[in-house]
PyMOL Python script that loads the backbone (N, CA, C, O; Angstrom):
from pymol import cmd

cmd.read_pdbstr("""\
ATOM      1  N   MET A   1      69.109  80.068  31.170  1.00  0.00           N
ATOM      2  CA  MET A   1      68.055  80.484  32.076  1.00  0.00           C
ATOM      3  C   MET A   1      67.231  81.616  31.470  1.00  0.00           C
ATOM      4  O   MET A   1      66.013  81.656  31.642  1.00  0.00           O
ATOM      5  N   MET A   2      67.887  82.537  30.761  1.00  0.00           N
ATOM      6  CA  MET A   2      67.179  83.649  30.148  1.00  0.00           C
ATOM      7  C   MET A   2      66.213  83.165  29.077  1.00  0.00           C
ATOM      8  O   MET A   2      65.158  83.767  28.875  1.00  0.00           O
ATOM      9  N   GLU A   3      66.568  82.068  28.381  1.00  0.00           N
ATOM     10  CA  GLU A   3      65.706  81.526  27.345  1.00  0.00           C
ATOM     11  C   GLU A   3      64.379  81.052  27.926  1.00  0.00           C
ATOM     12  O   GLU A   3      63.338  81.168  27.278  1.00  0.00           O
ATOM     13  N   VAL A   4      64.411  80.528  29.125  1.00  0.00           N
ATOM     14  CA  VAL A   4      63.189  80.060  29.782  1.00  0.00           C
ATOM     15  C   VAL A   4      62.258  81.236  30.045  1.00  0.00           C
ATOM     16  O   VAL A   4      61.051  81.127  29.825  1.00  0.00           O
ATOM     17  N   PHE A   5      62.794  82.349  30.510  1.00  0.00           N
ATOM     18  CA  PHE A   5      61.971  83.526  30.770  1.00  0.00           C
ATOM     19  C   PHE A   5      61.389  84.097  29.483  1.00  0.00           C
ATOM     20  O   PHE A   5      60.230  84.509  29.453  1.00  0.00           O
ATOM     21  N   ILE A   6      62.183  84.124  28.430  1.00  0.00           N
ATOM     22  CA  ILE A   6      61.694  84.607  27.135  1.00  0.00           C
ATOM     23  C   ILE A   6      60.593  83.695  26.629  1.00  0.00           C
ATOM     24  O   ILE A   6      59.565  84.170  26.147  1.00  0.00           O
ATOM     25  N   PHE A   7      60.798  82.389  26.735  1.00  0.00           N
ATOM     26  CA  PHE A   7      59.787  81.427  26.303  1.00  0.00           C
ATOM     27  C   PHE A   7      58.495  81.603  27.103  1.00  0.00           C
ATOM     28  O   PHE A   7      57.407  81.601  26.528  1.00  0.00           O
ATOM     29  N   LEU A   8      58.608  81.754  28.420  1.00  0.00           N
ATOM     30  CA  LEU A   8      57.431  81.961  29.258  1.00  0.00           C
ATOM     31  C   LEU A   8      56.729  83.266  28.926  1.00  0.00           C
ATOM     32  O   LEU A   8      55.500  83.315  28.887  1.00  0.00           O
ATOM     33  N   PHE A   9      57.490  84.321  28.689  1.00  0.00           N
ATOM     34  CA  PHE A   9      56.924  85.620  28.354  1.00  0.00           C
ATOM     35  C   PHE A   9      56.090  85.534  27.073  1.00  0.00           C
ATOM     36  O   PHE A   9      54.942  85.980  27.048  1.00  0.00           O
ATOM     37  N   PHE A  10      56.664  84.963  26.015  1.00  0.00           N
ATOM     38  CA  PHE A  10      55.929  84.836  24.762  1.00  0.00           C
ATOM     39  C   PHE A  10      54.781  83.839  24.880  1.00  0.00           C
ATOM     40  O   PHE A  10      53.747  84.000  24.231  1.00  0.00           O
ATOM     41  N   GLY A  11      54.956  82.824  25.694  1.00  0.00           N
ATOM     42  CA  GLY A  11      53.875  81.873  25.922  1.00  0.00           C
ATOM     43  C   GLY A  11      52.687  82.528  26.600  1.00  0.00           C
ATOM     44  O   GLY A  11      51.539  82.257  26.246  1.00  0.00           O
ATOM     45  N   ILE A  12      52.954  83.380  27.564  1.00  0.00           N
ATOM     46  CA  ILE A  12      51.874  84.095  28.252  1.00  0.00           C
ATOM     47  C   ILE A  12      51.180  85.054  27.288  1.00  0.00           C
ATOM     48  O   ILE A  12      49.956  85.186  27.323  1.00  0.00           O
ATOM     49  N   ILE A  13      51.943  85.721  26.431  1.00  0.00           N
ATOM     50  CA  ILE A  13      51.345  86.633  25.450  1.00  0.00           C
ATOM     51  C   ILE A  13      50.452  85.871  24.481  1.00  0.00           C
ATOM     52  O   ILE A  13      49.325  86.290  24.218  1.00  0.00           O
ATOM     53  N   VAL A  14      50.937  84.767  23.954  1.00  0.00           N
ATOM     54  CA  VAL A  14      50.149  83.967  23.007  1.00  0.00           C
ATOM     55  C   VAL A  14      48.901  83.424  23.685  1.00  0.00           C
ATOM     56  O   VAL A  14      47.820  83.459  23.098  1.00  0.00           O
ATOM     57  N   PHE A  15      49.026  82.931  24.887  1.00  0.00           N
ATOM     58  CA  PHE A  15      47.872  82.412  25.623  1.00  0.00           C
ATOM     59  C   PHE A  15      46.841  83.514  25.864  1.00  0.00           C
ATOM     60  O   PHE A  15      45.641  83.282  25.715  1.00  0.00           O
ATOM     61  N   SER A  16      47.298  84.705  26.234  1.00  0.00           N
ATOM     62  CA  SER A  16      46.388  85.826  26.467  1.00  0.00           C
ATOM     63  C   SER A  16      45.654  86.214  25.194  1.00  0.00           C
ATOM     64  O   SER A  16      44.454  86.487  25.230  1.00  0.00           O
ATOM     65  N   LEU A  17      46.359  86.242  24.069  1.00  0.00           N
ATOM     66  CA  LEU A  17      45.719  86.559  22.796  1.00  0.00           C
ATOM     67  C   LEU A  17      44.696  85.501  22.405  1.00  0.00           C
ATOM     68  O   LEU A  17      43.650  85.825  21.843  1.00  0.00           O
ATOM     69  N   MET A  18      44.988  84.250  22.695  1.00  0.00           N
ATOM     70  CA  MET A  18      44.026  83.183  22.407  1.00  0.00           C
ATOM     71  C   MET A  18      42.764  83.351  23.237  1.00  0.00           C
ATOM     72  O   MET A  18      41.659  83.198  22.718  1.00  0.00           O
ATOM     73  N   ILE A  19      42.911  83.662  24.508  1.00  0.00           N
ATOM     74  CA  ILE A  19      41.754  83.861  25.386  1.00  0.00           C
ATOM     75  C   ILE A  19      40.938  85.059  24.910  1.00  0.00           C
ATOM     76  O   ILE A  19      39.711  84.987  24.855  1.00  0.00           O
ATOM     77  N   LEU A  20      41.610  86.161  24.566  1.00  0.00           N
ATOM     78  CA  LEU A  20      40.896  87.331  24.064  1.00  0.00           C
ATOM     79  C   LEU A  20      40.154  87.025  22.765  1.00  0.00           C
ATOM     80  O   LEU A  20      39.040  87.507  22.559  1.00  0.00           O
ATOM     81  N   GLY A  21      40.755  86.239  21.903  1.00  0.00           N
ATOM     82  CA  GLY A  21      40.108  85.842  20.654  1.00  0.00           C
ATOM     83  C   GLY A  21      38.864  85.014  20.902  1.00  0.00           C
ATOM     84  O   GLY A  21      37.842  85.212  20.245  1.00  0.00           O
ATOM     85  N   ILE A  22      38.941  84.092  21.840  1.00  0.00           N
ATOM     86  CA  ILE A  22      37.786  83.258  22.171  1.00  0.00           C
ATOM     87  C   ILE A  22      36.675  84.106  22.770  1.00  0.00           C
ATOM     88  O   ILE A  22      35.503  83.907  22.450  1.00  0.00           O
ATOM     89  N   VAL A  23      37.032  85.051  23.636  1.00  0.00           N
ATOM     90  CA  VAL A  23      36.026  85.931  24.240  1.00  0.00           C
ATOM     91  C   VAL A  23      35.373  86.795  23.166  1.00  0.00           C
ATOM     92  O   VAL A  23      34.151  86.942  23.156  1.00  0.00           O
ATOM     93  N   LEU A  24      36.171  87.369  22.259  1.00  0.00           N
ATOM     94  CA  LEU A  24      35.609  88.168  21.165  1.00  0.00           C
ATOM     95  C   LEU A  24      34.679  87.329  20.307  1.00  0.00           C
ATOM     96  O   LEU A  24      33.585  87.780  19.967  1.00  0.00           O
ATOM     97  N   TRP A  25      35.085  86.124  19.952  1.00  0.00           N
ATOM     98  CA  TRP A  25      34.257  85.228  19.146  1.00  0.00           C
ATOM     99  C   TRP A  25      32.926  84.950  19.836  1.00  0.00           C
ATOM    100  O   TRP A  25      31.867  85.021  19.212  1.00  0.00           O
ATOM    101  N   PHE A  26      32.987  84.640  21.108  1.00  0.00           N
ATOM    102  CA  PHE A  26      31.781  84.330  21.875  1.00  0.00           C
ATOM    103  C   PHE A  26      30.859  85.545  21.963  1.00  0.00           C
ATOM    104  O   PHE A  26      29.649  85.408  21.782  1.00  0.00           O
ATOM    105  N   LEU A  27      31.407  86.728  22.236  1.00  0.00           N
ATOM    106  CA  LEU A  27      30.586  87.936  22.340  1.00  0.00           C
ATOM    107  C   LEU A  27      29.937  88.304  21.011  1.00  0.00           C
ATOM    108  O   LEU A  27      28.779  88.722  20.990  1.00  0.00           O
ATOM    109  N   MET A  28      30.652  88.159  19.911  1.00  0.00           N
ATOM    110  CA  MET A  28      30.083  88.476  18.601  1.00  0.00           C
ATOM    111  C   MET A  28      29.017  87.455  18.204  1.00  0.00           C
ATOM    112  O   MET A  28      28.035  87.810  17.552  1.00  0.00           O
ATOM    113  N   LEU A  29      29.201  86.204  18.586  1.00  0.00           N
ATOM    114  CA  LEU A  29      28.190  85.190  18.318  1.00  0.00           C
ATOM    115  C   LEU A  29      26.912  85.495  19.097  1.00  0.00           C
ATOM    116  O   LEU A  29      25.815  85.387  18.550  1.00  0.00           O
ATOM    117  N   ILE A  30      27.042  85.871  20.352  1.00  0.00           N
ATOM    118  CA  ILE A  30      25.881  86.237  21.165  1.00  0.00           C
ATOM    119  C   ILE A  30      25.198  87.473  20.586  1.00  0.00           C
ATOM    120  O   ILE A  30      23.970  87.528  20.523  1.00  0.00           O
ATOM    121  N   ASP A  31      25.980  88.458  20.166  1.00  0.00           N
ATOM    122  CA  ASP A  31      25.399  89.664  19.583  1.00  0.00           C
ATOM    123  C   ASP A  31      24.621  89.342  18.313  1.00  0.00           C
ATOM    124  O   ASP A  31      23.538  89.886  18.096  1.00  0.00           O
ATOM    125  N   ALA A  32      25.159  88.465  17.475  1.00  0.00           N
ATOM    126  CA  ALA A  32      24.471  88.093  16.233  1.00  0.00           C
ATOM    127  C   ALA A  32      23.155  87.368  16.532  1.00  0.00           C
ATOM    128  O   ALA A  32      22.164  87.560  15.827  1.00  0.00           O
ATOM    129  N   VAL A  33      23.148  86.548  17.563  1.00  0.00           N
ATOM    130  CA  VAL A  33      21.925  85.817  17.916  1.00  0.00           C
ATOM    131  C   VAL A  33      20.860  86.775  18.440  1.00  0.00           C
ATOM    132  O   VAL A  33      19.682  86.615  18.121  1.00  0.00           O
ATOM    133  N   LYS A  34      21.251  87.760  19.234  1.00  0.00           N
ATOM    134  CA  LYS A  34      20.294  88.681  19.855  1.00  0.00           C
ATOM    135  C   LYS A  34      19.875  89.840  18.955  1.00  0.00           C
ATOM    136  O   LYS A  34      18.801  90.409  19.146  1.00  0.00           O
ATOM    137  N   ARG A  35      20.698  90.194  17.988  1.00  0.00           N
ATOM    138  CA  ARG A  35      20.453  91.389  17.162  1.00  0.00           C
ATOM    139  C   ARG A  35      19.254  91.201  16.234  1.00  0.00           C
ATOM    140  O   ARG A  35      19.014  90.114  15.708  1.00  0.00           O
ATOM    141  N   LYS A  36      18.509  92.291  16.050  1.00  0.00           N
ATOM    142  CA  LYS A  36      17.397  92.320  15.096  1.00  0.00           C
ATOM    143  C   LYS A  36      17.950  92.758  13.741  1.00  0.00           C
ATOM    144  O   LYS A  36      18.377  93.901  13.576  1.00  0.00           O
ATOM    145  N   PHE A  37      17.939  91.848  12.785  1.00  0.00           N
ATOM    146  CA  PHE A  37      18.372  92.154  11.428  1.00  0.00           C
ATOM    147  C   PHE A  37      17.150  92.499  10.575  1.00  0.00           C
ATOM    148  O   PHE A  37      16.012  92.260  10.981  1.00  0.00           O
ATOM    149  N   LYS A  38      17.395  93.059   9.396  1.00  0.00           N
ATOM    150  CA  LYS A  38      16.276  93.416   8.512  1.00  0.00           C
ATOM    151  C   LYS A  38      15.499  92.194   8.068  1.00  0.00           C
ATOM    152  O   LYS A  38      14.280  92.250   7.910  1.00  0.00           O
ATOM    153  N   ASN A  39      16.199  91.091   7.866  1.00  0.00           N
ATOM    154  CA  ASN A  39      15.491  89.827   7.602  1.00  0.00           C
ATOM    155  C   ASN A  39      16.227  88.682   8.292  1.00  0.00           C
ATOM    156  O   ASN A  39      17.400  88.800   8.647  1.00  0.00           O
ATOM    157  N   ASP A  40      15.523  87.591   8.471  1.00  0.00           N
ATOM    158  CA  ASP A  40      16.081  86.461   9.222  1.00  0.00           C
ATOM    159  C   ASP A  40      17.233  85.783   8.496  1.00  0.00           C
ATOM    160  O   ASP A  40      18.087  85.165   9.132  1.00  0.00           O
ATOM    161  N   ASN A  41      17.267  85.894   7.168  1.00  0.00           N
ATOM    162  CA  ASN A  41      18.362  85.275   6.422  1.00  0.00           C
ATOM    163  C   ASN A  41      19.704  85.902   6.786  1.00  0.00           C
ATOM    164  O   ASN A  41      20.711  85.200   6.878  1.00  0.00           O
ATOM    165  N   ASP A  42      19.726  87.221   6.993  1.00  0.00           N
ATOM    166  CA  ASP A  42      20.965  87.886   7.390  1.00  0.00           C
ATOM    167  C   ASP A  42      21.462  87.342   8.727  1.00  0.00           C
ATOM    168  O   ASP A  42      22.657  87.111   8.909  1.00  0.00           O
ATOM    169  N   LYS A  43      20.538  87.141   9.654  1.00  0.00           N
ATOM    170  CA  LYS A  43      20.911  86.625  10.969  1.00  0.00           C
ATOM    171  C   LYS A  43      21.536  85.237  10.851  1.00  0.00           C
ATOM    172  O   LYS A  43      22.578  84.966  11.448  1.00  0.00           O
ATOM    173  N   VAL A  44      20.901  84.369  10.086  1.00  0.00           N
ATOM    174  CA  VAL A  44      21.404  82.998   9.924  1.00  0.00           C
ATOM    175  C   VAL A  44      22.767  83.006   9.241  1.00  0.00           C
ATOM    176  O   VAL A  44      23.665  82.262   9.637  1.00  0.00           O
ATOM    177  N   ILE A  45      22.924  83.838   8.224  1.00  0.00           N
ATOM    178  CA  ILE A  45      24.198  83.907   7.504  1.00  0.00           C
ATOM    179  C   ILE A  45      25.311  84.373   8.431  1.00  0.00           C
ATOM    180  O   ILE A  45      26.399  83.797   8.430  1.00  0.00           O
ATOM    181  N   TRP A  46      25.048  85.424   9.233  1.00  0.00           N
ATOM    182  CA  TRP A  46      26.083  85.917  10.139  1.00  0.00           C
ATOM    183  C   TRP A  46      26.435  84.894  11.213  1.00  0.00           C
ATOM    184  O   TRP A  46      27.607  84.731  11.551  1.00  0.00           O
ATOM    185  N   ILE A  47      25.445  84.213  11.743  1.00  0.00           N
ATOM    186  CA  ILE A  47      25.719  83.199  12.768  1.00  0.00           C
ATOM    187  C   ILE A  47      26.582  82.081  12.185  1.00  0.00           C
ATOM    188  O   ILE A  47      27.535  81.631  12.821  1.00  0.00           O
ATOM    189  N   ILE A  48      26.247  81.637  10.984  1.00  0.00           N
ATOM    190  CA  ILE A  48      27.030  80.578  10.339  1.00  0.00           C
ATOM    191  C   ILE A  48      28.457  81.057  10.052  1.00  0.00           C
ATOM    192  O   ILE A  48      29.419  80.327  10.289  1.00  0.00           O
ATOM    193  N   LEU A  49      28.590  82.286   9.540  1.00  0.00           N
ATOM    194  CA  LEU A  49      29.929  82.811   9.248  1.00  0.00           C
ATOM    195  C   LEU A  49      30.781  82.920  10.506  1.00  0.00           C
ATOM    196  O   LEU A  49      31.948  82.529  10.507  1.00  0.00           O
ATOM    197  N   ILE A  50      30.198  83.449  11.568  1.00  0.00           N
ATOM    198  CA  ILE A  50      30.968  83.578  12.813  1.00  0.00           C
ATOM    199  C   ILE A  50      31.345  82.202  13.355  1.00  0.00           C
ATOM    200  O   ILE A  50      32.472  81.993  13.804  1.00  0.00           O
ATOM    201  N   ALA A  51      30.399  81.266  13.311  1.00  0.00           N
ATOM    202  CA  ALA A  51      30.662  79.929  13.844  1.00  0.00           C
ATOM    203  C   ALA A  51      31.732  79.198  13.033  1.00  0.00           C
ATOM    204  O   ALA A  51      32.591  78.528  13.608  1.00  0.00           O
ATOM    205  N   LEU A  52      31.691  79.318  11.713  1.00  0.00           N
ATOM    206  CA  LEU A  52      32.617  78.566  10.873  1.00  0.00           C
ATOM    207  C   LEU A  52      33.981  79.236  10.715  1.00  0.00           C
ATOM    208  O   LEU A  52      35.001  78.553  10.625  1.00  0.00           O
ATOM    209  N   LEU A  53      34.004  80.566  10.680  1.00  0.00           N
ATOM    210  CA  LEU A  53      35.271  81.270  10.464  1.00  0.00           C
ATOM    211  C   LEU A  53      36.000  81.595  11.756  1.00  0.00           C
ATOM    212  O   LEU A  53      37.152  82.028  11.725  1.00  0.00           O
ATOM    213  N   GLY A  54      35.348  81.394  12.881  1.00  0.00           N
ATOM    214  CA  GLY A  54      36.003  81.613  14.166  1.00  0.00           C
ATOM    215  C   GLY A  54      36.336  83.074  14.394  1.00  0.00           C
ATOM    216  O   GLY A  54      35.501  83.954  14.185  1.00  0.00           O
ATOM    217  N   ILE A  55      37.563  83.326  14.823  1.00  0.00           N
ATOM    218  CA  ILE A  55      37.970  84.684  15.178  1.00  0.00           C
ATOM    219  C   ILE A  55      37.932  85.612  13.973  1.00  0.00           C
ATOM    220  O   ILE A  55      37.617  86.794  14.114  1.00  0.00           O
ATOM    221  N   ILE A  56      38.248  85.099  12.795  1.00  0.00           N
ATOM    222  CA  ILE A  56      38.202  85.929  11.581  1.00  0.00           C
ATOM    223  C   ILE A  56      36.765  86.389  11.325  1.00  0.00           C
ATOM    224  O   ILE A  56      36.531  87.558  11.020  1.00  0.00           O
ATOM    225  N   GLY A  57      35.808  85.475  11.448  1.00  0.00           N
ATOM    226  CA  GLY A  57      34.401  85.830  11.287  1.00  0.00           C
ATOM    227  C   GLY A  57      33.942  86.826  12.334  1.00  0.00           C
ATOM    228  O   GLY A  57      33.160  87.729  12.034  1.00  0.00           O
ATOM    229  N   ALA A  58      34.422  86.671  13.564  1.00  0.00           N
ATOM    230  CA  ALA A  58      34.058  87.597  14.640  1.00  0.00           C
ATOM    231  C   ALA A  58      34.616  88.989  14.368  1.00  0.00           C
ATOM    232  O   ALA A  58      33.939  89.987  14.616  1.00  0.00           O
ATOM    233  N   ILE A  59      35.831  89.064  13.865  1.00  0.00           N
ATOM    234  CA  ILE A  59      36.434  90.367  13.549  1.00  0.00           C
ATOM    235  C   ILE A  59      35.683  91.035  12.404  1.00  0.00           C
ATOM    236  O   ILE A  59      35.404  92.232  12.461  1.00  0.00           O
ATOM    237  N   ILE A  60      35.355  90.273  11.369  1.00  0.00           N
ATOM    238  CA  ILE A  60      34.585  90.821  10.243  1.00  0.00           C
ATOM    239  C   ILE A  60      33.230  91.322  10.734  1.00  0.00           C
ATOM    240  O   ILE A  60      32.809  92.422  10.375  1.00  0.00           O
ATOM    241  N   TYR A  61      32.547  90.526  11.551  1.00  0.00           N
ATOM    242  CA  TYR A  61      31.248  90.921  12.092  1.00  0.00           C
ATOM    243  C   TYR A  61      31.373  92.197  12.917  1.00  0.00           C
ATOM    244  O   TYR A  61      30.526  93.085  12.816  1.00  0.00           O
ATOM    245  N   TYR A  62      32.404  92.293  13.719  1.00  0.00           N
ATOM    246  CA  TYR A  62      32.598  93.480  14.554  1.00  0.00           C
ATOM    247  C   TYR A  62      32.709  94.738  13.694  1.00  0.00           C
ATOM    248  O   TYR A  62      32.053  95.740  13.981  1.00  0.00           O
ATOM    249  N   PHE A  63      33.526  94.699  12.652  1.00  0.00           N
ATOM    250  CA  PHE A  63      33.748  95.892  11.848  1.00  0.00           C
ATOM    251  C   PHE A  63      32.618  96.176  10.862  1.00  0.00           C
ATOM    252  O   PHE A  63      32.406  97.332  10.496  1.00  0.00           O
ATOM    253  N   VAL A  64      31.891  95.156  10.425  1.00  0.00           N
ATOM    254  CA  VAL A  64      30.818  95.376   9.456  1.00  0.00           C
ATOM    255  C   VAL A  64      29.481  95.684  10.143  1.00  0.00           C
ATOM    256  O   VAL A  64      28.747  96.554   9.674  1.00  0.00           O
ATOM    257  N   ILE A  65      29.152  95.004  11.224  1.00  0.00           N
ATOM    258  CA  ILE A  65      27.834  95.139  11.853  1.00  0.00           C
ATOM    259  C   ILE A  65      27.906  95.877  13.185  1.00  0.00           C
ATOM    260  O   ILE A  65      27.205  96.873  13.371  1.00  0.00           O
ATOM    261  N   LYS A  66      28.711  95.426  14.086  1.00  0.00           N
ATOM    262  CA  LYS A  66      28.700  95.935  15.466  1.00  0.00           C
ATOM    263  C   LYS A  66      29.228  97.364  15.573  1.00  0.00           C
ATOM    264  O   LYS A  66      28.566  98.219  16.162  1.00  0.00           O
ATOM    265  N   ARG A  67      30.375  97.632  15.029  1.00  0.00           N
ATOM    266  CA  ARG A  67      31.007  98.940  15.193  1.00  0.00           C
ATOM    267  C   ARG A  67      30.235 100.073  14.526  1.00  0.00           C
ATOM    268  O   ARG A  67      30.080 101.122  15.151  1.00  0.00           O
ATOM    269  N   PRO A  68      29.740  99.931  13.294  1.00  0.00           N
ATOM    270  CA  PRO A  68      28.988 101.039  12.681  1.00  0.00           C
ATOM    271  C   PRO A  68      27.705 101.398  13.444  1.00  0.00           C
ATOM    272  O   PRO A  68      27.228 102.526  13.319  1.00  0.00           O
ATOM    273  N   ASN A  69      27.145 100.494  14.214  1.00  0.00           N
ATOM    274  CA  ASN A  69      25.892 100.753  14.928  1.00  0.00           C
ATOM    275  C   ASN A  69      26.088 101.338  16.314  1.00  0.00           C
ATOM    276  O   ASN A  69      25.135 101.382  17.092  1.00  0.00           O
ATOM    277  N   LYS A  70      27.283 101.785  16.650  1.00  0.00           N
ATOM    278  CA  LYS A  70      27.540 102.328  17.985  1.00  0.00           C
ATOM    279  C   LYS A  70      27.050 103.746  18.181  1.00  0.00           C
ATOM    280  O   LYS A  70      27.023 104.215  19.319  1.00  0.00           O
ATOM    281  N   HIS A  71      26.659 104.461  17.127  1.00  0.00           N
ATOM    282  CA  HIS A  71      26.259 105.867  17.253  1.00  0.00           C
ATOM    283  C   HIS A  71      25.119 105.994  18.225  1.00  0.00           C
ATOM    284  O   HIS A  71      24.637 107.100  18.470  1.00  0.00           O
TER     285      HIS A  71
END
""", "prot")
cmd.dss("prot")
cmd.show_as("cartoon", "prot")
cmd.util.cbc("prot")
cmd.orient("prot")
């Protein structure tokens, strides 16, 4: 019986992380579409990277573009 609770606990954690990853990916994709870049090629490259790399691309975009511009 305890194994079922452990399985459910880890299942809920994994599911929550997946949902958070999808939300982060979606928000970074929207930010890349709306953001004014120095040239249009940068915008297209970032959109393609985020779309193709998924959560990894969204994390890279967050730390390279989004986070430094928070000042």
